[in-house]
C-alpha positions as MATLAB code, in Angstrom:
seq = 'MSSALQEQAVDFRLEPALLSSVLSILDAFVDPYLNQGLVAANCVRKLALDGKRLQMTLVYAYPCQTQYRDTVMALTNQLAKLDAIDEVECEIDFQPAQTSSVNVAPIPGVRQVVAVASGKGGVGKSTTAVNLALAMAQEGARVGILDADIYGPSIPLMLGLTDFRPVSLDGKTMTAAEAYGVAAQSIGFMLTDDQAAVWRGPMAAGALAQLLNETSWPELDYLFIDMPPGTGDIQLTLSQKVPVSGAVVVTTPQDIALADAKKGITMFQKVNIPVLGIVENMSFHICTECGHKDHPFGAHGGSSIAQRYQVPLLGALPLQLDLRESMDKGAPLVVAEPDSEVAGIYREIARKVGAQLALQHSQSQVSISVEDDE';
ca = [
      -0.068   -0.118   -0.188;
       1.201    3.386   -0.795;
       2.309    5.669    1.978;
      -0.021    8.284    1.099;
      -2.801    5.762    1.992;
      -1.401    4.869    5.535;
      -3.649    6.149    8.303;
      -2.727    9.420   10.091;
      -1.138    8.929   13.310;
      -3.797    8.018   16.171;
      -3.233    7.647   19.943;
      -5.429    5.126   21.328;
      -4.768    4.500   25.030;
      -7.957    2.269   26.021;
      -7.759   -1.450   27.091;
      -8.909   -3.489   24.381;
     -12.354   -4.079   25.161;
     -13.237   -0.489   25.849;
     -11.590    0.740   22.786;
     -13.501   -1.881   20.662;
     -17.162   -0.788   22.238;
     -15.638    2.997   21.641;
     -14.857    2.334   18.175;
     -17.760    0.701   17.295;
     -20.140    3.276   18.255;
     -17.866    6.020   16.662;
     -18.064    4.156   13.464;
     -21.825    3.432   13.725;
     -22.034    7.636   13.884;
     -22.405    8.364   10.281;
     -21.331   11.815    8.953;
     -23.745   13.051    6.625;
     -21.337   14.603    4.592;
     -18.856   12.111    4.155;
     -21.197    9.275    4.061;
     -18.838    7.026    6.496;
     -18.488    6.317   10.091;
     -16.138    8.325   11.766;
     -13.665    5.576   12.103;
     -13.642    4.785    8.478;
     -13.602    8.425    7.911;
     -10.190    8.815    9.804;
     -11.555   11.218   11.690;
     -10.606    9.605   15.272;
      -7.100   10.422   16.311;
      -6.993   10.147   19.828;
      -8.799    8.013   22.712;
      -7.812    8.067   26.117;
      -9.316    7.775   29.705;
      -9.054   10.042   32.486;
     -10.975    8.439   35.528;
     -14.422    8.011   34.022;
     -14.010   10.707   31.031;
     -13.140    9.758   27.701;
     -10.875   12.110   26.207;
     -11.238   12.460   22.324;
      -9.863   14.126   19.334;
     -11.442   14.203   15.884;
      -9.924   15.840   12.811;
     -12.189   16.360   10.261;
     -11.121   16.766    6.411;
     -13.652   19.439    5.716;
     -14.652   22.622    7.578;
     -17.858   21.945    9.751;
     -17.282   24.293   12.641;
     -21.137   25.011   13.159;
     -21.784   21.256   13.615;
     -19.132   20.752   15.976;
     -21.795   21.180   19.207;
     -24.399   18.913   17.787;
     -21.627   16.083   16.998;
     -20.611   16.148   20.421;
     -23.435   16.158   22.237;
     -24.755   13.317   19.791;
     -21.527   11.455   20.212;
     -21.810   11.824   24.338;
     -25.264   10.471   24.493;
     -23.993    7.149   22.975;
     -20.710    7.039   24.694;
     -21.990    7.656   28.197;
     -24.445    4.423   27.745;
     -20.866    2.651   28.508;
     -20.189    1.807   32.124;
     -16.726    2.931   31.922;
     -17.574    6.463   30.714;
     -19.565    9.321   32.364;
     -18.630   12.138   30.523;
     -16.944   12.957   26.993;
     -14.071   15.377   26.652;
     -14.047   16.078   22.899;
     -11.553   18.287   20.678;
     -12.224   19.189   17.147;
      -9.805   19.994   14.352;
      -9.866   20.728   10.565;
      -7.228   19.614    8.511;
      -7.924   19.938    4.644;
      -6.096   17.975    2.009;
      -3.307   19.763   -0.302;
      -4.242   19.902   -3.921;
      -1.663   18.119   -5.901;
      -1.078   17.942   -9.973;
       1.315   16.277  -12.289;
       1.150   18.979  -14.442;
       0.926   22.270  -12.381;
       2.553   23.667  -10.025;
       0.632   24.632   -6.711;
       0.192   27.864   -5.504;
       2.298   28.757   -2.740;
       0.281   28.648    0.589;
      -3.187   27.844   -1.034;
      -4.065   24.015   -0.340;
      -7.114   23.988   -2.685;
      -8.714   25.952   -5.635;
     -12.395   25.756   -6.623;
     -13.797   27.435   -9.616;
     -17.041   28.675   -9.193;
     -18.750   29.100  -12.852;
     -21.587   29.380  -15.170;
     -22.108   28.527  -18.784;
     -24.276   32.174  -18.842;
     -24.201   35.232  -17.258;
     -27.283   36.399  -14.913;
     -27.349   33.401  -12.966;
     -25.961   34.577   -9.473;
     -22.861   33.305  -10.064;
     -20.663   35.887   -8.075;
     -23.303   36.172   -5.445;
     -23.112   32.333   -4.996;
     -18.949   32.494   -5.030;
     -18.900   35.227   -2.577;
     -21.690   33.861   -0.076;
     -20.002   30.494   -0.407;
     -16.550   31.867    0.368;
     -17.945   33.209    3.392;
     -20.082   30.613    4.506;
     -16.728   28.559    4.310;
     -14.935   31.018    6.496;
     -17.620   30.529    9.309;
     -17.215   26.857    9.051;
     -13.519   27.409   10.207;
     -11.825   27.706    6.920;
      -9.159   30.266    5.981;
     -10.305   31.484    2.809;
      -9.537   33.692   -0.305;
     -11.737   34.741   -3.425;
     -10.325   35.697   -6.710;
     -12.505   37.979   -9.055;
     -11.586   36.332  -12.593;
     -14.332   37.979  -14.263;
     -12.054   40.516  -16.216;
     -14.696   42.339  -18.200;
     -17.266   42.743  -15.297;
     -15.744   42.656  -11.450;
     -18.304   42.634   -9.327;
     -16.435   41.278   -6.012;
     -15.273   44.885   -4.864;
     -18.795   46.041   -4.619;
     -20.169   43.039   -3.483;
     -17.518   42.882   -0.478;
     -17.591   46.755    0.046;
     -14.248   47.277   -0.980;
     -14.704   49.750   -3.708;
     -11.927   52.188   -2.289;
      -9.163   49.365   -2.037;
      -6.201   49.499   -3.872;
      -3.352   46.947   -4.091;
       0.089   48.100   -3.144;
       3.469   46.309   -3.765;
       5.780   46.074   -0.513;
       8.311   43.705   -2.419;
       8.227   45.068   -5.885;
       7.093   41.664   -6.976;
       3.581   40.633   -5.477;
       0.667   42.796   -4.543;
      -1.216   42.839   -1.516;
      -4.978   41.283   -1.233;
      -7.614   43.064    0.064;
      -9.376   41.655    3.308;
     -13.304   41.532    4.065;
     -15.074   39.820    6.605;
     -12.375   37.520    7.191;
     -11.670   36.590    3.881;
      -8.764   37.581    1.384;
      -9.924   39.280   -1.917;
      -8.027   40.301   -5.300;
     -10.042   41.645   -8.398;
      -9.175   43.500  -11.479;
     -11.834   45.917  -10.089;
      -9.346   47.258   -7.549;
      -7.155   48.426  -10.110;
      -9.932   50.122  -12.423;
     -11.669   52.919  -11.624;
     -15.552   53.285  -11.888;
     -15.165   54.827  -15.566;
     -12.500   52.552  -16.575;
     -13.439   48.823  -18.581;
     -11.248   46.056  -19.456;
     -11.004   46.100  -23.233;
      -8.706   43.090  -23.878;
      -8.866   40.260  -26.243;
      -9.205   36.934  -24.846;
      -5.434   35.610  -24.705;
      -4.958   39.299  -22.630;
      -7.774   38.754  -20.290;
      -6.384   34.998  -19.724;
      -2.661   36.525  -19.130;
      -4.336   39.006  -16.760;
      -6.101   36.334  -14.639;
      -2.526   34.318  -14.395;
      -1.091   37.817  -13.234;
      -3.664   38.160  -10.712;
      -3.578   34.582   -9.310;
       0.272   34.315   -9.358;
       1.615   37.571   -8.434;
      -0.957   38.254   -5.327;
       0.722   37.947   -1.826;
      -1.997   35.581   -0.722;
      -2.117   34.360    2.907;
      -2.186   30.946    4.013;
      -5.499   29.562    2.588;
      -7.540   26.399    2.716;
      -9.349   27.246   -0.081;
      -9.210   29.944   -2.877;
     -12.643   30.276   -4.555;
     -11.958   31.708   -8.375;
     -15.197   33.686   -9.565;
     -15.135   32.752  -13.136;
     -16.520   34.789  -15.908;
     -19.476   33.287  -17.648;
     -19.020   31.137  -20.904;
     -16.249   28.631  -21.726;
     -13.689   30.441  -23.592;
     -10.314   31.373  -23.215;
     -10.128   32.013  -19.494;
     -11.515   28.703  -18.654;
      -9.080   27.389  -20.618;
      -6.173   29.228  -19.416;
      -7.566   27.732  -15.843;
      -7.667   24.564  -16.378;
      -3.922   24.279  -17.954;
      -2.149   26.819  -15.644;
      -4.069   26.522  -12.405;
      -4.342   23.363   -9.973;
      -8.113   23.505   -9.783;
      -9.194   21.009   -7.260;
     -12.840   21.171   -8.367;
     -15.825   23.400   -9.906;
     -18.871   24.600   -8.664;
     -21.460   25.200  -11.767;
     -24.546   27.801  -10.811;
     -27.527   27.586  -12.661;
     -31.239   28.776  -12.620;
     -34.252   26.451  -13.343;
     -34.837   28.345  -16.627;
     -34.202   25.987  -19.767;
     -31.952   28.261  -21.489;
     -29.626   28.549  -18.588;
     -29.644   24.910  -17.786;
     -28.868   24.236  -21.594;
     -25.574   26.569  -20.798;
     -24.775   24.892  -17.483;
     -24.511   21.461  -19.399;
     -21.965   23.114  -21.685;
     -20.160   24.075  -18.528;
     -20.161   20.861  -16.846;
     -19.169   19.056  -20.251;
     -16.063   21.713  -20.430;
     -14.807   20.898  -16.854;
     -14.884   16.925  -17.733;
     -12.782   17.679  -20.992;
     -10.218   19.314  -18.954;
     -10.510   17.011  -16.308;
     -11.339   19.336  -13.519;
     -13.950   17.419  -11.355;
     -17.768   18.941  -11.068;
     -18.251   19.295   -7.187;
     -21.966   19.678   -7.947;
     -24.669   22.266   -8.897;
     -25.987   25.272   -7.151;
     -29.548   26.221   -8.062;
     -30.246   29.824   -7.843;
     -33.644   31.524   -8.444;
     -34.829   28.143   -7.281;
     -38.457   29.348   -5.785;
     -39.976   32.332   -4.214;
     -42.112   32.601   -0.975;
     -44.664   34.955   -0.925;
     -43.979   37.303    2.242;
     -47.795   37.747    2.845;
     -49.272   34.264    2.500;
     -46.127   31.936    2.508;
     -46.972   30.465   -0.851;
     -43.964   28.749   -2.473;
     -43.816   29.511   -6.236;
     -41.390   28.237   -8.977;
     -41.249   31.300  -11.299;
     -38.604   29.778  -13.583;
     -39.580   26.138  -13.485;
     -38.877   23.511  -11.228;
     -36.333   20.307  -10.844;
     -34.342   21.899  -13.457;
     -30.963   21.483  -11.170;
     -31.694   18.497   -9.842;
     -32.325   16.618  -13.180;
     -28.837   17.941  -14.472;
     -27.243   16.630  -11.028;
     -28.847   13.259  -12.010;
     -27.954   13.328  -15.609;
     -24.246   13.899  -14.868;
     -24.188   12.129  -11.733;
     -22.970   15.372   -9.798;
     -24.494   16.315   -6.607;
     -26.838   18.957   -6.325;
     -25.306   21.138   -3.861;
     -28.314   23.479   -2.610;
     -31.180   25.515   -3.854;
     -31.442   29.319   -3.086;
     -34.490   31.086   -3.250;
     -35.190   34.191   -5.225;
     -35.260   37.111   -2.708;
     -35.177   40.789   -2.653;
     -32.757   41.077    0.325;
     -30.252   38.669   -0.921;
     -29.800   41.111   -3.889;
     -29.786   44.245   -1.858;
     -27.062   42.880    0.701;
     -24.739   42.580   -2.459;
     -25.278   45.822   -3.463;
     -24.591   47.084    0.007;
     -21.725   45.422    0.351;
     -22.858   43.404    3.407;
     -23.622   39.728    1.932;
     -26.541   38.044    3.761;
     -24.256   35.446    5.088;
     -22.369   37.998    7.135;
     -25.347   40.506    7.365;
     -27.982   37.929    8.503;
     -25.899   35.023    9.782;
     -29.110   33.220   11.079;
     -31.362   33.419    8.224;
     -32.390   30.652    6.124;
     -30.265   31.920    3.192;
     -27.046   31.802    5.247;
     -27.900   28.485    6.505;
     -28.223   27.092    3.002;
     -24.921   28.678    1.879;
     -23.463   27.043    4.907;
     -24.638   23.661    4.036;
     -23.376   24.397    0.438;
     -20.119   25.091    1.759;
     -19.853   21.972    3.964;
     -20.769   19.799    0.845;
     -17.970   21.633   -1.426;
     -15.466   20.696    1.529;
     -16.662   17.090    1.902;
     -16.799   16.703   -1.794;
     -13.030   17.648   -2.317;
     -11.914   15.417    0.798;
     -13.711   12.274   -0.800;
     -12.130   13.324   -4.169;
      -8.772   13.595   -2.627;
      -9.304   10.184   -0.789;
     -10.340    8.701   -3.952;
      -7.176    9.622   -5.668;
      -4.977    8.454   -3.171;
      -6.941    4.879   -3.515;
      -6.101    5.094   -7.314;
      -2.492    6.084   -6.832;
      -2.214    3.034   -4.202;
      -3.470    0.611   -6.804;
      -1.101    1.610   -9.272;
       1.879    1.228   -7.098;
       0.629   -2.080   -5.984;
       0.546   -3.177   -9.583;
];
């Protein structure tokens, strides 16, 4: 077996019979995002007994900080049924996998790169990218976002950073902005309101590479790239020169948007970038007067595409006025109203994206191991 597949170091200091019982309970607790028991998912790293207090350390490969309390309570209820245990002291940590690519060098300090894309404009891709990045940060990850929409950068407005201008402290790299705990870079930081980037495709693709590689990024677990709509030069440059771990495709239920989303999925598949899942925006509308739920742009479009291409439907977002208004104000709903239903949906999507990346990494390690054994 390849060393890449060997289990992470564990520290189990329980007598055999108790250890067997504890591991059995932990593996019966199936993580809803990994679809594995905690032992099978290699989350359990330490078990020790201090009197009748079980000391336990769990390490997740995806960020899920908002779920820690419920997880510990559920595990404590089960473990305390054992005679040897009266209470549980649990520490939980998060360690994402490092992206590895044979053909593309990693970005210094960046562990995973995720493209957020759509086949066409007007489907809420940038809104999704920004709120997804913020939701991932709320789940405990170190996150950055790159605005790769060279022709129509919107990240500065959405993050309330319209006055930011990058500076170079070393003459080689430029600083990233920071908003709500997320690092950000955009061509919009370098253009005034009345300027426009009028470049041909290769020039735009070169600008993307420069923004990505000449930014002094802090240490990041995830860097989200807000892609321009379509399947042109910038998308191809991304696949060839950036170590992208996976892509999230954004659509609406309309037939024309779904048709373009299919093109986006096909493009990523052709350049060997895994599609982590589909996000369906404007999925439904709930009347503020009577609570009736309508589907003004159709229903089940995202789920049908997800089923056809065998990728997850990561989430469905409502058509909601305050979601749009929050972006225009530079205070995205995930941070402006963290207890709202929409913020909860984005955090759910963030956990799913992180888990998909973790599963993908695990599967690639299995593939490497099989090849080594052969």
